[in-house]
N, C-alpha and C positions, 0 to 999 in steps of 0.2 A: 243194177241189180244188187251190188254190194251195199249201196246206200240204203236200199229198201230193206235188206236183211238186217242191217245195223239198226235202222229205225224200228223195225219190228222187234228186235231183241231189246232195245231200250224201252219200248212200250210194255213189253212183257215183264221186264224187271221192275218197272214202276208199279204196274198192276199187282205183281207178286208182293212187293213191299207193302202196299196198301192193305192187301188181304191179310198178310201176316201181322201187321200192326193192329188191325181190327180184331183178329182172333186172339191176340195176346192180352187184350183188355180184360182185367179181372172184374167179373160181375159181382156187385155187392150182395146180390141175392143168392149166391151159390149157383150150382148147376141147375139151369132151367131149360125146359123144352119149348119155351115161348120166346118170341121176339120182344125186344125192349119196347118197340112201338105198339105192342098190344095193350100196354098200360100207360106208357109215357108219351108226351108230345115230342115233336122234333125240335121245338123251340127251347125246351128246358127239361132236364131230367127230373127236377123237383115238381114240375107241373104234370098232373095226371090228365089223361084224356077224359072228356065229358062222358063218352060212351066207350067203356073198355071193350076191346076185342077179345079179351081173355075170358074163357068160360070156366068158372070156379068148379063146376061139376066134374071137370076132367081131372081134378086132384083127388077125387074120392070123398070130398066133403062139399056136397052141394049146399049152396046158401039158400035156405028156405025160411019162411016166416020172418021173424025179426032179424035174423042173420043177413038176409038179403039187403036190408037197409043200413046195416052197420058199416062204418068206415073201415077201410083196410087196416089202418093203424090201431083200431080197437082190439084186434086179435094179433096182428103182426107187429109186436113191440120191437123186434129186431129185424134187420133187413134180410136175414136168411130165412126164407119162408118155411122151409122144412122144419124149423125149430118151434113149431106151434103145436101145443097140446090140443087134442080133439075130444077129450072127455068133458062132459058138462060141468063137473065140479072144478075143473081147472080154471074156469072163468066165472061161474055162477055159484052163489052161496047155496049150500045144501039145505033147503027149506025143511026137509024131513029128518034131518040129523042122522041119516043112514051111515054116513062116513065119519061119525064122531067117535 
């Protein structure tokens, strides 16, 4: 019985260490509510999934029209995704010179 309890304590310690080490990894995108695997493959962090599990509409900025075909890096120049402007003139030239 003592051996079993000792083995159980050891397994719990190992699992606890793994969980703590995973939760302490700093996410380069800042605080996100999505899992890494929603966008990245398990083979490489730099490789993106062919079909993202992430729904951009949940951010309050749905990708419609030409935005749906844009590459992520086209808008997200920095890895912290919350640092993206959402006004049209932040990315597009003002054809009507309204903001001149």
